[in-house]
C-alpha positions in Angstrom: 98.6 98.3 147.7 95.5 98.7 145.5 95.6 101.9 143.5 93.0 104.5 144.4 90.2 105.6 142.0 91.9 108.7 140.7 95.2 107.0 140.0 93.4 104.1 138.3 91.6 106.6 136.1 94.9 108.1 135.1 96.5 104.7 134.4 93.5 103.8 132.2 94.7 106.5 129.8 97.7 104.3 129.1 95.6 101.3 128.0 93.0 100.7 125.3 91.6 97.7 127.2 89.8 98.3 130.5 91.9 97.8 133.6 90.7 95.0 135.8 93.1 95.7 138.6 96.0 98.1 139.3 98.4 97.7 142.3 101.2 99.9 143.3 104.3 97.9 144.0 105.9 98.7 147.4 109.5 97.9 146.3 109.9 100.1 143.2 113.7 100.1 143.8 114.1 96.7 142.3 113.3 98.3 138.9 116.0 100.9 139.4 113.2 103.5 139.3 112.7 106.5 141.5 109.0 107.0 140.8 106.0 104.7 141.5 105.7 101.3 139.8 102.3 99.6 139.2 101.3 96.1 138.3 98.3 96.4 135.9 95.9 93.6 134.8 93.8 93.7 131.7 92.0 91.0 129.8 95.1 90.5 127.7 97.4 89.9 130.7 99.6 91.8 133.1 101.9 94.7 132.5 104.3 96.8 134.7 104.0 100.6 134.5 106.9 102.8 135.4 106.8 106.6 135.6 109.4 109.4 135.8 109.8 110.0 139.5 107.7 111.8 142.1 110.1 114.3 143.4 111.3 112.0 146.2 114.5 111.3 144.3 115.7 114.8 145.0 116.2 114.0 148.7 117.5 110.4 148.1 121.3 110.3 148.5 121.5 107.5 146.0 119.9 109.3 143.1 121.5 112.7 144.1 124.9 111.0 143.9 124.1 109.2 140.6 122.8 112.4 139.0 125.8 114.4 140.1 128.5 111.9 139.1 127.0 109.9 136.2 124.3 112.3 134.9 121.7 109.7 135.6 118.5 111.6 136.1 115.8 109.2 137.3 113.2 111.5 135.8 114.6 110.9 132.3 112.9 107.7 131.0 115.0 107.8 127.8 117.9 106.6 129.9 115.8 103.7 131.2 114.8 102.8 127.7 118.4 102.9 126.4 119.5 100.7 129.3 116.9 98.1 128.5 117.8 98.2 124.8 121.5 97.6 125.6 120.9 94.8 128.1 118.4 93.0 125.9 121.3 92.2 123.5 122.7 89.8 126.2 120.1 87.1 126.4 121.6 85.0 129.2 119.3 86.8 131.7 116.2 88.4 130.1 115.1 92.0 130.7 111.5 93.3 130.3 110.5 94.5 126.8 108.9 98.0 126.5 105.4 97.5 125.0 104.7 101.2 124.7 105.4 104.6 126.1 103.1 107.6 126.7 103.1 111.0 128.3 100.2 112.0 130.6 100.0 115.2 132.7 103.6 116.0 131.9 105.0 112.7 133.1 106.5 109.9 131.0 105.2 106.3 131.4 106.8 103.1 130.2 104.5 100.1 129.9 106.6 96.9 130.1 106.0 93.2 130.1 105.6 91.4 133.4 108.4 89.0 133.9 108.1 85.6 135.6 109.8 84.6 138.8 110.1 85.6 142.4 112.4 88.4 143.6 115.6 87.0 145.0 116.4 87.8 148.7 120.1 86.9 148.7 122.9 85.6 146.5 124.0 83.3 149.3 122.7 79.8 149.4 121.8 79.9 145.7 122.5 76.9 143.4 126.0 77.0 141.9 124.7 76.9 138.4 122.6 80.1 139.1 125.7 81.9 140.5 127.9 80.8 137.7 125.4 82.1 135.1 125.2 85.3 137.0 129.0 85.7 136.7 128.9 84.9 132.9 126.2 87.5 132.4 128.0 90.2 134.3 131.3 89.5 132.5 129.5 89.9 129.1 128.2 93.3 130.2 131.7 94.3 131.5 133.3 93.3 128.3 131.8 96.3 126.6 134.5 98.9 127.4 133.8 102.7 127.3 136.1 105.7 127.1 133.7 107.8 129.2 131.6 107.8 132.3 128.1 109.0 132.5 124.6 107.7 131.6 124.3 105.1 128.8 122.0 107.2 126.7 125.0 109.6 126.4 122.9 112.7 127.4 125.7 113.5 129.9 129.2 112.0 129.6 132.8 112.9 130.6 136.1 111.4 129.5 137.1 108.7 131.9 140.3 110.5 132.8 138.2 113.0 134.7 136.4 110.5 136.9 138.4 111.0 140.0 138.3 114.8 139.6 134.5 114.6 139.5 134.3 112.0 142.3 136.2 114.4 144.5 133.6 117.1 143.9 130.8 114.6 144.6 132.4 113.4 147.9 132.8 117.0 149.1 129.2 117.8 148.3 127.8 114.7 150.0 129.8 115.3 153.2 128.9 119.0 153.5 125.7 118.3 155.5 127.4 115.8 157.9 127.7 117.1 161.5 131.1 118.6 162.3 133.3 116.1 164.1 131.2 113.1 162.9 132.9 109.9 161.8 132.0 110.7 158.2 133.6 114.2 158.4 136.7 112.9 160.2 137.3 110.3 157.5 136.6 112.6 154.5 140.0 114.4 154.6 141.9 111.1 154.6 139.7 109.7 151.8 140.1 112.8 149.6 143.8 112.8 150.1 144.0 109.2 149.0 141.7 109.9 146.0 144.1 112.7 144.9 146.9 110.2 144.3 144.8 107.3 143.0 145.2 106.5 139.3 141.9 106.3 137.3 141.1 102.7 136.5 141.7 101.7 132.8 138.5 99.6 132.4 135.2 101.5 132.2 132.0 99.8 131.1 128.3 99.6 132.0 128.0 99.1 135.8 125.2 99.0 138.3 125.5 101.1 141.5 123.3 99.6 144.1 123.3 96.1 142.7 120.9 94.0 144.7 119.6 90.4 144.5 116.0 91.9 144.7 116.5 93.2 141.2 116.7 89.7 139.9 113.8 87.2 139.6 114.4 83.5 139.9 112.6 80.2 139.5 113.5 76.5 139.4 117.1 77.1 140.3 117.9 79.8 137.7 117.7 83.6 137.2 114.6 84.3 135.1 114.8 88.0 134.7 116.7 91.2 135.6 114.5 94.2 136.5 116.9 96.9 137.7 118.1 98.2 134.3 117.2 101.8 135.2 120.2 102.4 137.5 122.8 101.2 134.9 125.5 103.8 134.1 129.0 103.8 132.6 131.8 103.8 135.1 134.9 101.9 136.4 134.4 98.1 136.4 135.9 98.0 139.9 132.8 99.6 141.4 130.7 96.6 140.6 133.1 94.3 142.5 133.1 96.8 145.4 129.4 96.3 145.7 129.5 92.6 145.3 131.8 92.2 148.3 128.7 93.1 150.4 126.3 90.7 148.6 128.4 87.5 148.1 130.0 85.4 150.8 133.0 83.0 150.8 130.8 80.2 149.4 128.8 81.9 146.8 131.7 83.8 145.4 133.3 80.6 144.1 130.8 79.6 141.4 130.3 83.3 140.6 134.0 83.6 139.8 134.0 80.4 137.8 131.4 81.9 135.5 133.0 85.4 135.3 136.5 84.1 134.7 135.3 82.0 131.8 135.1 85.3 130.0 137.1 87.9 131.9 139.7 88.1 134.6 138.6 90.2 137.6 140.2 93.5 138.3 142.5 94.3 141.3 140.5 96.1 144.0 143.2 96.8 146.6 144.1 100.3 145.5 140.5 101.5 145.1 138.7 99.6 147.8 138.8 102.2 150.6 137.9 105.2 148.6 135.2 103.5 146.5 133.7 101.8 149.6 133.5 105.2 151.2 131.6 106.6 148.2 129.1 103.7 148.3 128.7 104.3 152.0 127.7 107.9 151.3 125.3 106.8 148.5 123.5 104.6 151.0 124.2 101.7 148.7 123.2 99.0 151.2 119.8 100.7 151.6 119.1 101.7 148.0 115.9 99.9 147.2 116.5 96.8 149.3 116.3 95.8 153.0 119.5 95.7 154.9 119.1 92.0 155.7 120.0 91.2 152.0 123.7 92.0 152.7 125.5 88.8 153.2 126.9 87.8 156.6 128.9 88.9 158.3 127.0 92.1 157.5 128.3 95.2 159.3 126.6 98.4 160.5 125.4 100.7 157.8 125.6 103.7 160.1 129.3 103.8 160.8 131.9 104.2 158.0 134.6 102.5 160.0 132.8 99.2 160.3 131.4 99.6 156.7 134.9 99.8 155.4 135.9 96.8 157.4 133.7 94.4 155.4 135.7 91.2 154.5 137.5 91.3 151.1 136.4 88.6 148.7 138.1 89.7 145.5 141.8 90.0 145.3 143.5 88.0 142.6 147.2 87.3 143.2 148.1 88.8 139.8 145.8 90.5 137.5 146.3 93.2 134.9 143.3 95.5 134.2 143.7 95.1 130.5 143.4 91.3 130.2 140.4 89.2 129.3 139.8 85.6 128.2 140.6 84.7 124.6 137.2 83.0 124.4 135.7 86.1 122.8 138.6 87.0 120.6 139.4 90.6 120.0 138.3 93.6 122.1 134.9 95.2 121.3 134.1 98.7 122.3 130.8 99.8 123.8 128.9 100.9 120.7 130.0 97.9 118.6 129.3 95.3 121.4 125.8 96.5 122.1 124.8 96.8 118.4 121.9 94.5 117.7 123.6 93.4 114.5 127.0 92.8 116.1 126.5 89.0 116.7 124.7 88.2 113.5 126.6 85.5 111.7 129.0 85.1 114.6 129.8 81.7 116.0 128.8 83.2 119.4 125.4 84.3 118.3 123.7 81.3 120.0 125.4 81.8 123.3 124.5 85.5 123.7 
């Protein structure tokens, strides 16, 4: 959709060169952004412009839940910047560089490079090499363990031991508005009881609620970029695998696991699957910035929690401790060390990251 004259005039304040064309992107969710996203052309090339929300995120269950549990405010562009900075240290899949940032009329704007490739529609039917590289990339992100949950800019964090205590509060808040006697309300008591006896997972790291293939660009059989950095938070590693069970199928999971397991073993999901799936159902995860058709078959109804929870289980290793990882990377690295730009200088792994 071509930007109207007043909006184009506003965007012009972000650029020294004259804007030749400005188009508002319809699927801003792929950038992990709550506000509008524009593609802007000048004589020097194309840029993508993100801004800090338009107020719609306040009524979006996804962003309401992420703000309440993880302190991820979509209006805070410093979190977006920090996420990009961290993910840029893992070069397997490029992320956009921030060219500049400005504030206009009380809103923050990020001007980022335009990445090459087409948005992926599905992880199914992708080349095995692409899925294997995706698994490697995700394991490298997961290898950075945290002792907290919250946003990665650390403007709001909590000790990981309190995760289920806070999740309980979020679940209660999110089900308050559901009709009395509805399937969601009927199930909430059972879920909260199970959550009360559930041990907090040991492994916390950067995770992506609402992971979607549309947040990745691809071309010539490989992933060329990742766009959805904005939604990254620190939380239990298990949650990423909960979401992936709705995006991968029995065929695509094989090369993905080959790549992931070259770095880390996967966690056990069995104890957490029901409660965490219910949480993702309340967040509207299958609908957060992507069409429902992107869920892999057999995709189930997104309106009924019973069928949502009945999604086939893809990840369940026969034996897996949550504190194990491949010796390929040697000793454990914590979050701050792992994502330090200088961490891999002089390392024999510098070329592969």
